N, C-alpha and C positions, 0 to 999 in steps of 0.2 A: 608651539603652534599645533602640535598633534592633539594635545589635550583640549586646547581651546576650540579647535574645529569640531571635535567629537562632542563637546559640551553644547556648542551652537546647534549641531545636528539633532541632539537629543531634545533640546528646547523646542525645535521646530517640527519634530516628528509628528506630534499630535495634529498639527494643522496641515500636514502634507508639504510644508515648505522645505527648501533646501538651503544651501549656503550661498549668500550673495558675497562673492569674493571681494568686490569693491567695497562693500559695506564693512566686511570683516577687517580689511586692511585699514580702512579709515578709522574704524572704532578702536583699533589697536594702535593707531598713531604710527603705523609703519609707512611713512612717506605721505601721510595725509591723503589717502585715497589713491595712491599709486596703483597702477595695473600690476597684478601679480605676474611673476614669470611663468613660463610654460612648465618648468620643472615643479614649481610650487603648486600649480593647478593640478598636474598629474598626481602629485603626492596627496593632495586633498581628495581627489576623486577616488584614488585607491583606498584611502581611509574610510570614505563614505561607503564604498562597496563592502568593505570588511565589516563595518558597523551594521550595515543592512543585513548581511548574512548572519551575524551574531544574534541580532534581535528578532529576526523574522523567519528563520529557516526551519522552525520545528515542524511545519506542515510539509509533508512530502510532495514533490512535484510530479513524479511519475505516478500514473494512475494505479498501477498494481501495488506500489509501495504505499500510496495513500489509502488504498483499500485495507491493506494489512494494518495500517495505523488506526483506521476507524475501528477495525475489529479488536485490536488491542485495547483501545480506549473503552469500547463497550464492555469487553470482558472484565476489565479492571473495575467496572462500576456495577455491572449486572451479574450478580452471582447466580449459581444454579438454583438456589432456593430463596432468592431475594437480594436486596441491595448489599454490596460488599462494605467492608469497613471504610474504604475510601469514599464511597458514595455517602455513607452516613456522616463521616467526618466533615465533608464539605457541603452537606445539606442538599444534595441533588433530589429533586422531587420525583414522584412517580411518573409524571408526564415527561420530564426531562429524560429520565432513564429509558422510557419507552421510545422516545424520539431518537435517542442515540442508538439504541438497538436496531430500530427500523432502518435508519440511515446506513448503518454498517452492513446490514443484510442486503439491502437493495443494491448498494454499490458493489458488494462482493459478487452478486449475481451477474451484474453487468460485466465485471472482469472475467468471470467464468465463461460466459457465453462469447464475449468478444475474443477471449484468448483461444477459443477452440476454432476460430475462423468461421463463425456462424455465417449463414447466408444473410443477405441484406446487411452486409458489413457496414456500409455507410450509415444505414439506419441505426445500427448499434452504436457507432461512433458518435453520431449526433445525440442519441439518447444519453450516452455517458457524459458528454459535455454538458447537456442540459441538467442532468442530475447533479453534477458537481458544481457547475458555475452559473447555471441559469438563474433568471430573476422572475420567471413567470409565476402565475398563481394557479396553474393547472398541473396536476401530476403527470409526468411523462409516462407513456405506456410502452410496453415492450414491442419491438418491431414485429409486425405480423408476418407470417410466412415461415417462421422458424419453429421447430418443435419446442414447446415450452413445458414439456413434461419430463425432461431428463437433464438436470433435475427440475423439480417443480419450483417455479419462481416464488418469491415471498408473496404472501397474501395481502400485505399492506402496501399500497402505493404511497410514495413519499413525494413531497413537493420539490421543485428545483432548489438549488442552493445548499447542497450538503456541506460544502467546504465552509460557507459562511456560518452555518449553524454549528459546525465543528469548532470553529474559532471562538464563537460565543460561548459554547459549552466548556471549552478549555479555559477561557478567560474567567469563567465562573469560579473555578478553583484557584487559578493563578492570582486573581485579584484579592483573594482573602489572605493578604500578606502577613497577617498576624499568625496564621497557622500553616500557610503553604510551605511545603518542603520540596526542594528540587528532587529528592529521592522519590517522592510521591508522583511528581510529574514524569519522571523516567518510567515508573511503573505504569502510568496511564498513557505513555507514548506521546506526551505533549512537551517534552524537553528535548532539545537537540544535544546528543551526547558528543557530537563532533568526532566520532571515532573514525580513524582512517580506514579506508577499504583495503583489506589485506586478503587477496584472493586465496592464499593458502590456508586461511583460518576457517573457511566455510565448510559446513556440513549440510547437505540438502535435507530439508524437513519433509521428506516424501510421505504422502498419504495416499492410500488406495482403497477402492471400493468396487463393487460390481456396478457397472454402468449400463449404457444402452445396449440392448440385444444380448445381455449377459456377459459382455466383454469387460475386462479390468479397466478401470478409469483411475487416473492419478492426477494429483496436483502438488505443487511445491512453490515455495517463494523464490522467485527468480533473482531478485536483488539486482546487482550490477553484473551478473554473470551472463555469459553467452547462452547458457542453457545447461542441460545435464546429459550424461551418458547413462542409459539404463541397462542393467545386466539382469538376466532372467534365469531362474532355475525352474524348469518345467517338471522336475522330479522324474526325468526319463533316464537317469543315470549319467547324464553329461555334465551335471553340476551347473554352475553359473556361466553363461555365455553372453557375449554382447548382444543386445536386443535392438536398441534404437537410440539415435541422437535426437533430443527434444529441445527445440528452441523456444517453444511456447510454455506458459506456466501450467498448462494442462496437457494430458496425453491419454489416448485410448489405445489399448493393445488389441488390434483387430485380428490377431492370430486365430487360426481355426480352433474352435472349441472341441472338447471331447465328444465322443459319440452321444447320441440322444440318451438322456437318463444317466450318463456316467459323469462322475465328479472328479475333479483333480485340484490339487493345491499348487498354485504357481507362486513362486517367491521372487521378489524384485529388490534390487538395491541400486544406488545411483551415486555418481561422482559429479561435482560441479565441473563445468567447462569454462575456461577463460582463455581467450585468444587461441582457441583450437586445442588447448591442452587440458587434461584432467588435473584438477587441483583440489587441495583440501583433504578432508576425511570422508570416507565412504559413508553413506547413510545407513540407518538401521534397516534391517530386512523387513519388508512389507509383504505379508501373505494374503493372497486372494483366492477364494474357493470358486472355481468355475464349473459350470454344469452344462452339458450339451442340451440344446433345446430344439424343438421343432420349428423350423422356419416356414412360415406361411407366405406363400407368394400369391399375388393377385391373379 
């Protein structure tokens, strides 16, 4: 029964159909159209859900994870000096590669701004939804009223439907069954590895730079964690001390900067947080050089 139900579901998948249980039992001669028992229906539904997850779950549902997936896909195909070996192997065109790159950059900017709790938050949420799942023919614009110079947004506006295009571009490689390798798909981020989430295995991929007003700005991949605990060494002889608990995928350290014209190197490291506890391995140290600046007030 298990194999037969899965086979029927596979045959109907392309047309969007499901399993007609009465038809199934009639065709199999199990009572000539008898009504299946509740237990049998539950078993079949569970199998259908499992099958659906196995065949369709390579696209990340969480927006931040989806953004990371888009970036991975783009980097696997767009090299620093031209198309990568994977792009050449599967014959991606210049137009395809540029579209993939623009989509990844646009959605990454949305995640960055949305994650910092930007003003006009509903506008940003609506823009992100339209970018990912919209079906319009006009490129969404970034919500007005927010400072769009830190960082500067992508210069290319993309049309709605990023996820739809991502699926098409992923299928472009997957459908070349004579040469497609699952290992290639994993590299491109278009295969589900079905790896279990083990909180203790994580290491934050902390990245830092000088951000708004000369303050250190950080980002990391949140995944399924609560957030991170950041530790900071201000090179004041105290070593690393706890600095901040961060629940968003980005963080700005607004600590007072050195005196005007004076520079200092601040070093940061982080642990992942899961259910209120630090887990996994501490991140690599990230150094940011800060300099005191003159603050001009109106």
